[in-house]
C-alpha positions as CSV (number, residue, x, y, z in Angstrom):
1,M,-62.4,119.1,-145.5
2,K,-61.3,122.8,-148.1
3,Y,-60.2,125.1,-144.7
4,V,-57.9,121.6,-143.4
5,S,-56.4,121.6,-146.6
6,L,-56.4,125.6,-147.1
7,I,-55.0,125.9,-143.3
8,S,-52.4,123.3,-144.6
9,L,-51.5,125.0,-146.9
10,V,-50.6,128.6,-145.6
11,V,-48.6,126.9,-142.9
12,F,-46.6,125.1,-145.3
13,L,-45.9,128.2,-147.0
14,L,-45.0,130.6,-143.9
15,L,-43.0,127.5,-142.5
16,P,-40.1,128.5,-144.1
17,A,-40.2,132.5,-143.3
18,V,-40.7,131.8,-139.4
19,S,-37.6,128.7,-139.4
20,F,-35.3,131.5,-140.8
21,A,-35.9,133.0,-137.4
22,L,-35.1,130.1,-135.6
23,E,-31.7,129.3,-134.5
24,L,-31.2,125.4,-135.5
25,T,-28.8,122.6,-133.8
26,Y,-28.3,119.8,-135.6
27,P,-27.0,116.4,-134.1
28,E,-22.9,115.9,-134.7
29,F,-22.1,113.0,-136.4
30,G,-18.6,111.9,-137.2
31,G,-17.0,115.0,-135.2
32,I,-18.9,117.3,-138.2
33,K,-20.8,120.1,-137.0
34,I,-23.2,121.5,-139.2
35,T,-23.3,125.5,-139.1
36,N,-23.7,128.2,-141.7
37,G,-20.5,127.8,-143.2
38,T,-20.5,124.2,-143.7
39,S,-19.1,122.8,-147.0
40,I,-21.2,120.4,-149.3
41,N,-17.6,118.0,-148.4
42,E,-18.7,118.1,-145.1
43,L,-22.5,118.1,-145.4
44,V,-21.9,114.6,-147.6
45,A,-19.6,113.2,-144.6
46,W,-22.3,114.4,-142.2
47,L,-25.1,112.3,-144.0
48,Y,-22.7,109.3,-144.5
49,Y,-22.1,109.4,-141.0
50,G,-25.8,110.0,-139.7
51,I,-27.3,107.2,-142.8
52,I,-24.2,104.8,-141.0
53,A,-26.2,105.6,-137.2
54,I,-29.6,105.7,-138.4
55,A,-29.4,102.6,-140.5
56,G,-27.7,100.7,-137.5
57,L,-30.1,102.0,-134.6
58,A,-32.9,100.7,-137.0
59,S,-31.1,97.4,-137.1
60,F,-30.4,97.6,-133.4
61,F,-34.6,97.4,-133.1
62,I,-35.3,95.1,-135.9
63,M,-33.3,92.7,-133.5
64,V,-34.7,93.8,-130.7
65,S,-38.6,93.3,-132.1
66,G,-37.6,90.0,-133.6
67,G,-36.5,88.9,-130.0
68,F,-39.4,89.8,-128.6
69,Q,-41.7,88.3,-131.1
70,Y,-39.9,85.2,-130.7
71,L,-40.7,85.3,-126.9
72,T,-44.3,85.6,-127.3
73,S,-44.9,83.4,-130.1
74,A,-45.6,80.5,-127.9
75,G,-44.2,77.4,-129.7
76,N,-46.8,79.2,-133.1
77,P,-44.1,77.9,-136.2
78,S,-45.5,80.4,-138.1
79,S,-45.2,83.1,-135.7
80,M,-41.4,82.0,-134.8
81,G,-40.2,82.0,-138.3
82,E,-41.3,85.0,-139.0
83,A,-39.3,86.5,-136.1
84,K,-36.2,84.4,-137.6
85,D,-36.8,86.0,-140.6
86,K,-36.8,89.6,-138.9
87,I,-34.0,88.9,-136.6
88,M,-31.9,87.3,-139.7
89,N,-32.3,89.9,-142.2
90,A,-31.8,92.9,-139.1
91,V,-28.2,90.8,-139.1
92,L,-28.5,91.1,-142.6
93,G,-28.4,94.9,-142.3
94,L,-25.3,94.8,-139.8
95,I,-23.4,93.0,-142.2
96,L,-24.1,95.2,-144.9
97,I,-24.0,98.6,-143.1
98,F,-20.6,97.3,-142.0
99,A,-19.3,96.1,-145.7
100,S,-19.8,99.5,-146.8
101,Y,-17.6,100.7,-144.6
102,I,-15.2,97.9,-145.2
103,I,-15.4,98.7,-149.0
104,L,-14.3,102.1,-148.6
105,K,-11.2,101.1,-146.6
106,A,-10.2,98.5,-148.7
107,I,-10.6,100.9,-151.7
108,N,-9.0,104.0,-150.3
109,P,-8.7,104.5,-147.0
110,D,-8.5,107.9,-146.8
111,L,-12.6,107.4,-148.4
112,V,-13.7,107.1,-144.8
113,F,-12.4,110.3,-143.3
114,L,-14.6,112.5,-145.9
115,K,-11.9,115.8,-146.2
116,L,-11.3,117.9,-148.6
117,P,-7.6,117.2,-149.7
118,T,-5.7,120.8,-149.5
119,L,-4.3,122.3,-153.1
């Protein structure tokens, strides 16, 4: 057990040195591409769009999982109730995702573009 933790520690400590030699490419969210010269504002916008995309995908997969659970419940009321709750929670999550965008758009339409103003 000591050897596994020692090897893990060495790999963890040496991994950053190896990663500098790698050329990393990040996915593009919201039309923003991460490079070495990316400003903090673009990074925040990239994270916002990425979190929105990941939350939407998670909500979709939870709805699919709830639907599958509902179909395979075979009339079991407790399993059907759990499946309905899972689907309703996923729909509520989607509503919250869209509401965050709508609230930002209602406060100030420029907030959803996440760009620095020019001086």
